[in-house]
N, C-alpha and C positions, 0 to 999 in steps of 0.2 A: 613775123617769124614763119619760116617755111615748115611744111608738114614734117619733114625729116628731123627738124630741130625740136619738136615737142617730145619725141621719144626715140629710144634706140633699143633694138633687140640685143640681148646680152647673153653671155655665158660666164658664170662666175660672178663675183661681187663687183658691182659697178662703182666707180669713184665719182667724185665731183658732187655738185649740188643737185642731186637727184633723189627721188623716192623710187625704189625698185620693188616690183612684184617679181618674186623668183621661186623656183622650185627649191625645196629643201627647208631646213630648219636651222636657225642661227643659235648658237655657234655650231658649225659643222659644214657639210658640203652644200654649197649653193650652186644650183644648176642653171638651166635656161631661165631667162627672165625678160622683163621689159622695164627699162629705166626711163622714168618720166622726169623731165626738167621740173625743178621746184615750183616755178611759177605756173606751169601747166597742171601740176598736181592740184592747184587751187580749184580747177574745173572738176576734178575727180572726187575730191574730199567730201563734198556734200552728199554725193551718191554713196560713198563708203560709210559715212556716218549713219545714213538711213538703213543700211542693211547689217551693220556691225555695231550694235548699241554699246559694246564695250570698247570701241575705238575712242581714244582720248587725244587731246592736243599733244600730249607728251609722246605718243606713238609716232608722230611725224618725225621725231628725232631719235627714235629707238627702233624696236622690232615688234611686230605684231603678226601672229599667225592667223591666217584667213581660213575660216571653216568652209566646208563644201557648200553649205547653205548660203553663206555670205558671198562666196564666189559666184554662185548662180544668181543670187539677188543683185549683185553689182553688175554683172553682165546684162541682166534683164533691164535694169534701170538705165544703163548707158544706151542700150539698143532702143529703149522706149523714147529717150530724148532724140535719138536719130530719126525715129519715125515722124517726129513732129517737125523735122527740118530736112530739106532736100539739098542743103548747101554742101559744097566740097571744100570746106575749110580745114585748117590744121586741127581744129577742135574735133570735127567729125572724123577725121582720119585717126586721131588719138583714141576716140571712143570706140571706133570699129576695131582697132588693133587690140586694145585692152580687153574688150568684150570677147573677141575671138580667142585671145590667149587664155582667158579665164575659162571659157567654154570647153577648151581642150583639156581641162584639169578637173574632171568630176569625181576623182577617186579620193575617198576619205583617208586612205592609207598613204597617200602621197601629199605631204604637207606643202603648203604655199605660204611663204612669208612676205610681209611688206617690210622692207628695210628702209628706214628713214635716213634723213640727211646726215 
């Protein structure tokens, strides 16, 4: 799978078999986001579980609001794994893109949702 196929930057609700990190709260307005292919989300989910203890298997198929602390923790966890590797794989491109996207959203008053498949 090529780098561009692991994730897509989005505006509004993304369709297909993706898990989307997006500005906004569901139901309601969904803004800018990053949609991650379902199989690539398997790489992200262990990091998400580590920083969001209330994440459950069911959220993969529903909606989860990501706190500011969890956003920062997830970005840090993804970047930490990147420091242990110098490869230029699709996985590292995904981790960099999601970490950067999350780091741009430090405001508690601006909700970020994880929208499941």
